[in-house]
Steps between C-alpha positions, in 0.01 A plus 500: 500500500642842401419764753440863407770730623415564863562827679804525716461411865495787744845642557656350186757728332341669197806439285441124519136505392484781246665515158865399502761772461713354222830621353364417150177552310205278604501309170869419539450404863216267411715337234783447748263334747381261229862423409561411865190278495643326193840441664353384831267255324789353304704459819208344685447234235870420494486437875208260447672311220824490697326330792324252269823415316706459815233295674465269199877467470564430868184312599372353173139467377471831317119490486468479879762765565351741247152447645621566855701811411238661276197423717667623819633809324164597346329453835765715669461770235137540599592530867777749418261712294257522792778579746633781279176697544640617833796659320299706250550824693876443484507343153840629392684394816308173514581413141868575553510274806312220320739506203808486722359203690390325181839549335680356804267202551451418133861554401639281777229231489682270256826514695323439830308201362814350352690545828229338711465208259875446459602513865188390688311285247632178654424576862171311509283494808308820570692682227424240230256740333707809579584596138136468398387710795752767402367489143148568627628778727678675212194460276284652772736792570557587134128471427412735787745762376396473134136529603575818695645669190178543302292704753797726573575556132130564441508769767815657356369510145174658621699759692653619175176544310160393621302281261219249523590175673438289191743698286769500770467125554518437125823701465653341808424141407600551137850600614495221759411224254747616235771508765407149608533385139849648472606349833360161404697499176817648648533227762541193273663673204733755663542471876519123536735414210732803531503576873373187672235473767686665786649800320181545297292532816748743656504718188120503499500620859746776409278622216200484732647717776646752255167541319302540821752733658529715189122545480453591865815705562495664157137556405326511840780634718294808594241272660762368742637653813873553518528210743299269272717589200822419683356182650387369161832598342705319765277191492521487120877536503526227764293266285720580199814425701356167617398400149833608349695311766292190444556527124875531551500187716249306288767300317675385818166436667373288212818291493479439874130412476566258215768327705254471787236347270711289263815439704845654488597350164303735270702545178250654256189708559347663193158641415412414142196625315315188615619410851771528762770233464724404792783247473677361803796263499589313186874563518779358714312175552203670663149388393317730261162646595293706256219720631244665273296775665593361840397141425753221477511380141818291512635344819852363488421197713197393294550659160621189317235281658224739392615545141570131444148419618355774279682408180588131478154338534392691188807406296437127473373477142530711188662820620684653206323835537458640851343824624565650846254765614672710766818349639713802420758387756607228252486216751216313332681554168808336651303184573336496155838532326627189676281302256685454173174441313401866542568687177343834585411667830294822505486705821232769543583725797341833592792654692797600284692593816477144631622368165803733516586373845457138390751562222751725677487451878779259596294316760176466304665424166710229665191352663317480166804350328523798262185373334444814297829447318367178348409552130182294545355766733289784357375768740199730460428781745121510524202427721431127480123536452533765230771301322288183496214688333718553194694173505460243219304182567651156564850649520633330815535151640536622858388819676645574845320765707771625738291790626443690828309321771123476430434651843633837379214717379694651210566156350141371499459562125784252444289227664176579317299281264586736215872461569481122502282500190768699317770265632300207362485678165881518468547134602516214255222238537729281714669791678534551874456799731648518850387759753619595847176535697629610842549311828261208536508454876441859604279615213316195361205706381724710273670186367176323412354819354789510252437131428130568433587794274731283293232236459247767402743613228502150348797339676529171686725540802733295716583687826810444710698678770856531622623565852767760570803426711398730784142477624528840668651684209294807416392589148605863542587767753155484663598332826143377547554266205785326669312455824278228357568151628363343182756335268645736241411358161426586139202372309515435125253400232609309192232539233427386147223597256208261497361256755803282566747630763865492395715231662690640796847346506825578673720209402354178637291685760130529415345707780128475553284792403402726788134495596292727721445217745852367489656844546410500867668164556859451603757563228721221375836600356600320185860396476746713308555403143679637198364657182743481210793492742361787714393493862121496517288681757340323794138452405231458762165334454228403749415156625160384387 
């Protein structure tokens, strides 16, 4: 509800309720207020996106994190708007104070979240949900401050030149929405790739406090007492010093936080246009770990076991032409190239930065056996789903889907019926598709959903799973993942077009197909065997 401009309360200073005494013409002053609205809206949306991105990166499940951040923030904006009504008689001073607080809280939010997660995320007990509670607290605080901006800016713009409420609201929200558009585009395309999450948030806070301070101390300085002017100036400068100091220390802070999350052996940490890539170990005899957006993609202790189980069951028949979807690290390609029958291997990987590391990083290139130097390998940088839509039919004997975990929201399209239908299109009539479908023991519903999707796309499936060496080994830096007492395993689905499942063979071992009923039974480890002279993975199947 938009209230008509109310008369000043008894005793209120006339200068704060009548027309503003501006150093510029009213038209220019009104334009400057709308410019400030534009800048503040852009900064506010960057804060929101920063919280969503950091929460998704650190805690996973981007849909849940985005829902929590946005819903709490919108609710808080309403409360902040109501609370700001008490500041209308001191709109200039109130707006200056709000912008200083918003710049400090919003600018430092990413660094504070990262610090709490990195150094306290493994405490457990009462503090087990500490990072999530802090996320809600930041969303609430930033929402309150953003909500307080609009009533105060409305009061300031009306002080310059009185107009009907509808026209003032239209001008204000037009500038606000355009600013939000610019902020929403600047975050993924400018701030994140060129400055990173921490420095990007700190720069946003700097722009925020400068814009708010310039408007209040420049345009509305005559509405402020001498004491208020000096107080706002000192507070603004203090916020700038804090943000500048944090920006100067952001590099050292981020390295220390990464060591706290990933261990002390971090060698490479790069932000590509697709994801953040972190490599630990891999040289001097130390095991190589590859993290993509905070999730463990390659674990040195289990890497060979995983990739052998992914690749070799599919390469037991005609396999002259092989397609790997994903697998930019080159480790699945290494296993495929061990088979002399393979004449051509196509790899379709979205992240060119990961491909560069797989070729040039000493640890990762050694781990993949310099697979990309093999003349049989042909690499395409593209989205797997989009590439499949234009791929020729019946072109491959084997398709290997070495893709992100199906539990990650961003990868759901790569486990869709459309995706599997396109994969069936590129397979020969007797071809085979193998899919990693996530951990069976801890997420059976996800595993069997992938199985059902494959069957709906016209495949017959043969499921199997492989145990990791360490039952407590986490799948990423989220310490909650490693706290599970369930066995750490990988579930796979070997599929073939038609109604007859492909034979699942690893040497002489013929593991039984997993069933929904048998999955709950005790696992029985098959003995180790050899596939073409290679060590085979330990397969587990249930007792019936």
